[in-house]
C-alpha positions as CSV (number, residue, x, y, z in Angstrom):
1,M,59.6,102.1,87.3
2,G,57.8,104.7,85.0
3,I,59.6,107.4,82.9
4,F,58.5,109.9,84.9
5,T,60.4,108.4,87.8
6,S,63.4,107.5,85.9
7,I,63.9,111.2,84.8
8,I,63.6,112.5,88.1
9,F,65.9,110.0,89.6
10,L,68.1,110.7,87.0
11,L,68.1,114.7,87.6
12,S,68.6,113.9,91.3
13,I,71.6,112.0,90.0
14,A,72.6,114.9,87.5
15,F,72.6,117.6,90.5
16,F,74.7,115.5,93.1
17,V,77.0,115.0,90.6
18,G,77.2,118.9,89.4
19,A,77.5,119.1,93.6
20,V,80.7,116.8,93.9
21,H,82.1,118.6,90.6
22,N,82.0,121.8,92.4
23,L,83.6,120.7,95.8
24,L,86.2,119.0,93.9
25,A,86.6,122.4,92.2
26,L,87.1,124.0,95.5
27,N,90.9,121.7,95.9
28,K,92.4,123.6,92.6
29,P,94.2,126.9,93.2
30,G,93.8,129.7,91.2
31,M,90.2,128.6,90.2
32,Y,88.4,131.8,89.1
33,P,84.8,131.3,90.6
34,P,85.6,132.5,93.9
35,K,85.6,129.4,96.5
36,A,82.5,131.1,98.7
37,L,80.5,130.9,95.4
38,L,81.9,127.1,94.8
39,R,80.5,126.4,98.3
40,K,77.3,128.2,97.6
41,R,76.8,126.5,94.2
42,A,77.5,123.1,95.4
43,G,75.3,123.1,98.6
44,S,72.3,124.7,96.2
45,L,73.2,121.7,93.6
46,A,72.9,119.1,96.3
47,G,70.2,120.6,97.8
48,G,68.0,120.1,94.9
49,G,69.1,117.1,94.2
50,A,67.8,115.9,97.6
51,I,64.4,117.3,96.8
52,F,64.4,115.4,93.9
53,L,65.6,112.2,95.0
54,L,62.7,112.2,98.0
55,I,59.8,113.1,95.4
56,G,61.7,110.3,93.1
57,I,61.0,107.9,96.1
58,I,57.7,109.2,97.1
59,F,56.5,108.7,93.4
60,F,58.3,104.8,93.4
61,T,56.5,104.1,97.0
62,F,53.4,105.1,95.8
63,Q,53.1,103.6,92.3
């Protein structure tokens, strides 16, 4: 696996970890960012992770 493909997969994992972190922050009482903002942030991070995962799979397949 090339270095570029590895970086793409690592970015995907980082985005998914960020999404999980924001989803877990929804359960904490008294968090400053409003829950709607946390949901929006988690959704955008998960979407970015999915896009990078698809790009990584495409590059891995056609390598």
